[in-house]
C-alpha positions as CSV (number, residue, x, y, z in Angstrom):
1,X,64.5,42.7,48.9
2,X,64.5,43.1,45.2
3,X,61.2,44.0,43.7
4,X,60.9,40.6,41.9
5,X,61.1,38.6,44.7
6,X,58.9,41.4,47.1
7,X,56.1,40.9,44.6
8,X,56.8,37.3,44.9
9,X,56.3,38.0,49.3
10,X,53.4,39.8,48.4
11,X,51.5,37.1,46.3
12,X,52.4,34.4,48.4
13,X,50.7,36.3,51.4
14,X,47.6,37.3,49.5
15,X,47.1,33.6,48.5
16,X,47.5,32.2,52.6
17,X,45.2,34.9,53.6
18,X,42.9,33.9,50.9
19,X,43.0,30.3,51.9
20,X,43.2,31.4,55.7
21,X,39.6,33.4,55.4
22,X,37.6,30.9,53.3
23,X,37.6,33.0,50.7
24,X,34.9,34.4,51.8
25,X,34.3,37.3,49.6
26,X,31.2,37.7,48.6
27,X,29.7,37.1,45.1
28,X,30.0,39.8,42.8
29,X,26.4,42.0,41.3
30,X,25.1,39.1,43.6
31,X,24.2,36.6,41.0
32,X,25.7,32.6,41.3
33,X,28.7,31.5,40.8
34,X,29.5,31.0,37.2
35,X,31.3,27.5,36.2
36,X,30.1,28.8,32.6
37,X,31.5,28.1,29.5
38,X,29.6,30.3,27.4
39,X,26.8,32.9,27.7
40,X,24.6,35.3,25.9
41,X,22.4,38.6,26.5
42,X,18.6,38.2,26.4
43,X,16.0,40.4,26.5
44,X,13.8,39.8,29.8
45,X,10.4,41.7,29.8
46,X,8.3,41.4,33.3
47,X,4.8,41.7,33.7
48,X,3.9,44.8,36.1
49,X,4.7,45.1,39.2
50,X,6.5,41.8,39.6
51,X,10.4,41.2,39.4
52,X,12.2,44.6,39.3
53,X,14.5,44.9,36.9
54,X,18.3,46.1,38.7
55,X,20.8,43.6,40.2
56,X,18.7,42.7,43.0
57,X,15.5,41.6,41.1
58,X,18.2,39.4,38.5
59,X,19.9,38.1,41.4
60,X,16.7,37.0,43.1
61,X,15.2,35.5,39.4
62,X,18.5,34.0,39.1
63,X,18.8,32.3,42.6
64,X,14.9,31.4,42.6
65,X,15.4,29.7,39.1
66,X,18.9,28.3,39.4
67,X,19.7,29.8,36.1
68,X,23.1,31.8,36.0
69,X,22.2,35.8,34.9
70,X,23.8,39.1,35.6
71,X,22.5,42.1,35.3
72,X,23.5,44.5,32.6
73,X,20.9,47.5,32.1
74,X,17.1,48.2,32.4
75,X,15.4,49.2,29.1
76,X,12.1,51.1,29.0
77,X,8.9,49.5,29.8
78,X,9.6,47.1,32.6
79,X,12.2,45.3,30.3
80,X,15.9,44.6,31.2
81,X,19.0,43.0,29.0
82,X,20.5,40.1,31.0
83,X,23.6,37.8,30.7
84,X,23.2,34.1,30.9
85,X,25.8,31.6,31.7
86,X,25.9,28.0,31.0
87,X,27.9,25.1,30.3
88,X,26.9,24.8,26.9
89,X,24.2,25.6,24.2
90,X,21.5,23.1,25.3
91,X,21.9,24.7,28.7
92,X,21.0,28.2,27.6
93,X,18.1,26.7,25.7
94,X,17.2,24.7,28.9
95,X,17.4,27.7,30.7
96,X,15.8,30.2,28.5
97,X,12.7,27.9,28.3
98,X,12.7,27.5,32.2
99,X,12.6,31.6,32.0
100,X,9.7,31.6,29.4
101,X,7.3,29.7,32.3
102,X,8.1,31.8,35.3
103,X,4.7,33.3,36.3
104,X,6.7,36.9,36.6
105,X,8.5,36.5,32.8
106,X,6.7,37.9,29.8
107,X,9.1,37.8,27.1
108,X,12.4,35.5,26.8
109,X,14.6,36.8,23.5
110,X,18.1,37.0,22.3
111,X,19.9,40.6,22.6
112,X,21.2,40.8,19.0
113,X,22.3,44.0,17.4
114,X,20.5,45.4,15.4
115,X,22.8,47.0,12.1
116,X,21.4,49.9,9.7
117,X,20.1,49.3,6.1
């Protein structure tokens, strides 16, 4: 069997396996599915002792608020850099307003690149 045909057979086999198992692979980083077309990075500062700034904490916040978020990295002072996903700019804006109203959230702002003067 030629290399090209062998790769086609392997690819078809993987597709059949995925369909047969119902694609039951866990979500990456325990985040909500992202049917989004846009994203932006945010800094979220939490009130002390509320939500841990790690993958699990952000996954929990994402599932309870129904806002698609992905943990990027922790910062000092109970703050995190996260990526927010939405279908459009209005969805990003509404998600940020909802995050700001969350009882464990102290601050939400866009993460922008700082440039030296």
